[in-house]
N, C-alpha and C positions, 0 to 999 in steps of 0.2 A: 924450607918449608915442609910441613907434612905433605905425603903424598897419599890419595885415597883410591880404593878399589871402585873404580866406575865401570858400569858396563859395558864392555866393546865394542856395541852398535852406538856407542856415542861416540866412539872416537875417531879419529881421521889420519891415517898413515902421512898424508900431505902435510896436513897442519901441525901434526906433532914433530916432522922432521924440520920444517919451518920454523916453530916456536925453539926446539931445542937449539939449532943453529944461531939463531938470534940473540937466544939465554947466554949461550956459550961466548960470543963477541961482545955482548953487552952486559956484563954480570950486575953492574952498579944500575941498569936500567936510566941511562942518561939519553939513549939515542931514540928519538919519537918519529925517526923518518920509516915509511911505509917498507914492505917488503915487497919487490917487483917479481912477479909470475911473468915471465916473458914468452908467450905464447905466439910470438910475431904478429899477425892480424889483430890480436888480442892480448892488450896488456893489463893485468889484474895488479894493483897493489893492495895488499892487505895491511891494515893496521898493526902497528908496533905490539899491541895488546888487545885483545880481544878474547870473548866466550868465556867458559865455566870459570867462575873466580872459587877462593878457597870454602867459603860459606855454602856456596851451591854444591861443590863436590861433597862436602862433608855430609850435606842433607841426604843428597842421592844415596852415597854409601850405606847411611844409616838405615834409609828406607827400603832399598832393594835386599840388606843384609836382614831387617828385620822378616820382610816376605819370606827369604829361604829358611831363616831359622824357627819359623812358626807355621808351618803346615798344618791346614785345617782349623787355624784361630781366627777369627774375624778382626781384620786390620782396618782402622780408620785413619785419614787425615781431619785436622781441622777445617782446613779449607785446600786449596792450591798448594802443594810442595814448593812450587818456584813457579813464576810467571812466564812458563812454555807449555805451549799446547802438546806437543810430543809427550815431553816428559810426564805429563799429567794423564796423559791418555795411556803411556805404557804402566803407569801404576796402577791406573783403573783395570788395564787387560790383566794384571796379576793378582787382582782380587782385590785392591784396594778402593774403599769408599770415603768420599768425601762428606764431612758432617756439614758443612757451611759453603755456600758461595764466598767470592772474594769480598763480598760487602759485609757479611756475617750473617747472612740469610740463612736458618736452618734449613738443610736438604732432608737430614735424618733427626728426629726427636732426638733430644739427649738422654731423653729418660726411656730409651732403647738399648741403652749403653749400660753393661754391666762390668764388673770389676775383672771378669776373665777376658774382656777384649782388651784389644792394644790401641793405644791411639796418640798419633804421631802428631808432635807439635811443628809445623812448617818452619823455613828457615827465616820467616818474616818475624816469629814469635807470636806471643799471643798476650791477651790481657789479664791482668791479675784476678780479674772476675771468673774467667775460663778456668784458668788454673785451680781456682777454689772449688767451681763446680764439680769439674774432674777428681780433684782429690776427694770431694765429698761420696763420689760414686766408688772411690777405691783405685781408680787408676795411677800407677806411678807416674807423675808426670815427667819427673828429672830422666828416668830410664830411655824414653823414647823422644827427647826434646833436639830437634835438629836446628835450634834457633841460632843464626850466625853469631860468631862471637864479636863481630864488629858491630851488630845491633845491640848485641848485649853491654859492649862497649860504651854507646850512648847512652843506654840505661843507668850503669854506672858514673858517668861524667855527670848527670842528672841528678842522682843521688848525691852526689860529693858537692856540687853549688848549693842544693837546696838545703843542705846542713848549715851551709853558712847563711841562709835566711834570704836567696836568691828565687824570684820567680823564674820559672822554666818558660821560654819562648822556644816553639818547636816550628822550625822550617819543613813544611812537608805536605802532602796531599791529604787533607782530612778524612778521606776516606778509605785509603790504603791501608791493607792490613799491617806495614809495620808501623805508620805514623799511629795507628790507633793502639796497639801495643805500648809503644812508647810512649804515648800521652797516658796510657793508664800505670805505667810505671812511675812517669814523673808526678803525675798528680798523687800519686799516693804519699809523695815526700813532700810537694809544696805547689802551690797557687800554678797553673799552667796554661798556655794559651797556643793553640796551633795557628801560625800565619802560612798561607798557602804560597804568598807571591810578593814582590815589592810593593803591588798595590796595597795589598793588606798590611803589609809592614808601615808604609807610609800613613795607613790608616789608623793603626795602634800608636803610632808615633804622635798623633793628634789627642789621645787621651794620656799621653805621656806629658805631655806640653800643657795641657790643661785646655788646649783649643776645642776639643770636642766634651760634652758632658756625659758621665757616667749613663744617664737611662738610656742612650743610644747603643752603648756597647753591647747589650742583651740581644738586639736586633742584628746587628752589624759581623758579630762573631757569634751567632748562635751555632751551638752543636760543637762550638771549636774552645771551650774555656771549661775549666774544671768547677766543680759546685762550689758556690760561695765565693765565687770570683768578683772581687771589688777593685775597678781599675785604679780608682782614687789611692787606695791603700797599697795594692799589688804589684803596682808598675813604677816603684821607687828605686829597687832594685831587681835588676834582671839579669839573664844567661842565656845565650842562643846555643840549641844544639840543634842537629837536621836528622830528615830522614837520610838515610846514608845513599841513597842514589839518586837525589837532588842534584842540580847543577852545581859546581863547586863555586862558579863565579856568581851565581845569584845567593846561594846562601852567605856568602862574603859580602856582597854588596847589602844585604838585608840586615846583617849583623853591624856593618860600618855605619849605616844609615839610623839605627837604633841606638847605638853608642853616642851616635853625634847629638843624637835630640835629648836623652837621658843626661849625658853630662853637660849638656847647656843647660837644661832646667836644674841639675844639682851640682853645679861646678864645686871642685874639690872634695867631694864625697866618692867613697867607695860603692859607686852604683851600677856597677856594669862588672860581669864576670868575664874575663878575658879567657873563655874557653878557646883550646886548642880545636881545629877543623874537626868535626866529628864524621866527615865522608871517610866513607871505607876507600882502601887502598886501590881495590880493583877498578871501583867507579873512578876516582882520580886517575889511575893510570889510562883507563879505557878513553876517558876524555881527553886527556893530555895526549893520548896516541891519534885520537880523531884529527885533532889541531895541527899537529905536526904533519899526518897524512893530508888534510887539507891544503897544504904547503905546496903539493905535488900538481901539475898541470893535470886535469882529468877531464872527461864529458860527461860523468853521471856518476854517482854515488850509489850503494845498494847497501841496506843495514838490515840486517837477518834477526829475529827476535820476535818474541810474544807480544801482540798488540795491546797487552794489558800491563807490559813491563815497563815500569817506571825508568829505569836505567838505561833501557834501550831508546825509548823515546826521547831522550836528552840526547842521544848519540845522534838521532835522526835531527833533532833542532840545529846541533850545532852544523850538520851537514848542510841542511837546507839554506844555511846561511852564505855559501856560496856555490851552489852547484845543484843542478836537478836530481832530487833524492827519491829512491826507492824502498820504502819500509817493507818488508814480506816477511811470512812466518814461515816459509818453506819454499824449496825448490819450484815445487809446483805452480806456484804462484807466476813464476816464468812461463806464459803459455805458449811463447814461440818467439821467434827473432824479431817479431813486429809490436807483440802485444805483452804487456805486463799487468798481472793482477796487484795491485799495493793498496797501503793502510793509509789514510790522513789521520793521524791521531788528534789534529785539532779538531776536526769535525767528526771523528769516533766512527769512520765509514770507510769501505773500499772503494776503488776505484780503478777503472781498467783505462789504460794509456796505450794508445799506439804510436808506433815509430819511436819508442825510447832508445832505440841504440841507434847512434850516428850513421850515416851512409861511408863516409870517409875512414880509411884504415891508416895507421893502426886503431883501435876503438880502446880506450884508456878508461878503465872502472875503478872506483875505490869500494874495498870492501871491509867492512866490519860488522861485528855482531854483540849482542847485550851479554850481559853475565850470567845468564840462564840458558843461552843458546849451545847446544852440543856442537863440537867441531866438525862432525860429521854432516851435518845440516849445513855447514860453510862449504866442504869439498862437495858437496850435491850441488848447491848453486855454481861454484866454478865449474863443474863438470857439464851443468846444463849448458851453461853458457859458452862454455868451449864447443860444444854439440854444432853451435850456428857459424862457426869460423873454420877455415883450412888451417888450424893449427899446425905448426912445428915440431909438436911434441906430445904424447900420452901424459894422461894424469900420472902413470906410472913411472914415465921418463921424468917427468918434473919431480915427483918426490924424490928420485935416486939423486937428482942433481944437487938435493939438499943435505946429503950424506957426506 
């Protein structure tokens, strides 16, 4: 797989050494057990896969190269490059301005942009409508497009099944940038509807079976379906794709449910497109690695990443099923050996917890991070935790042990 030139301040000598050794020992990626960092009274278990993925590294390389190659030019990002506060703050520090917030609300009027400016498309992609607006200004959209190739794969899959007259069902978060972009591309080719979770999938199934009447559809799926969508007409042949960062098990369960419903209503008909899973490889690897990591006996888990990162929140969700889990955006959230500031993504708010570290030793901590989290941030968390224990190795000695 291609390697990218990512700024050195995102790299970590420790994490790089760990990942290199694991990759050499497990070239086929079949071993999902975590890596033990044995510091004596502190034992940290790192997930087999975590951190920057292909799409994120690609986007970061393009963004920083664009800044370097265009001194004096105004450079804009449509919205956050990725869902990581440090990376976005670093880009802003380099003079990059955001045109919209993560929900698509304008921060800078589009009519102030000229063809002399540079506009970067973020890794999530963007809508066809926005692409048209930028082209009308004279912006060369393709030149500075950092859309993740795995997101584009979903768009291609949607287009392929649309050509066979299937309606597109998108499992995703309706307000997420990627889902909005995917919906735009899908609905240009076929009737499309977004389902956020199994509850909405069950609801949609009732329109397929005729249990619910079409007049309720507009209210129950407001803002989540394409123009002119008619549930009586457009739910006879369907295919399911997803926002690439959703929980794999959730997407599979939703697809299985809708397939069961529609094949029960139209037995013997070609009514369900058996699309292969459109989850990206990194999301799948990271989720599987967390499941493998959770087989290890531990006291708590720490998940590092942006609070608005979909893929990171799903890693938190998996960890929460097994043990106390702390979702943090930065090492600074670990205030002391007794206090941690962390995010509750269910309630969308931060909390402070006292006594998060157990009194007995060794303390066993599981650690992973989202696909948009720099490895340097993971090392900073490990170093912060190590400072609270009489550890038997320095971070440098630990790094050397993996060479």
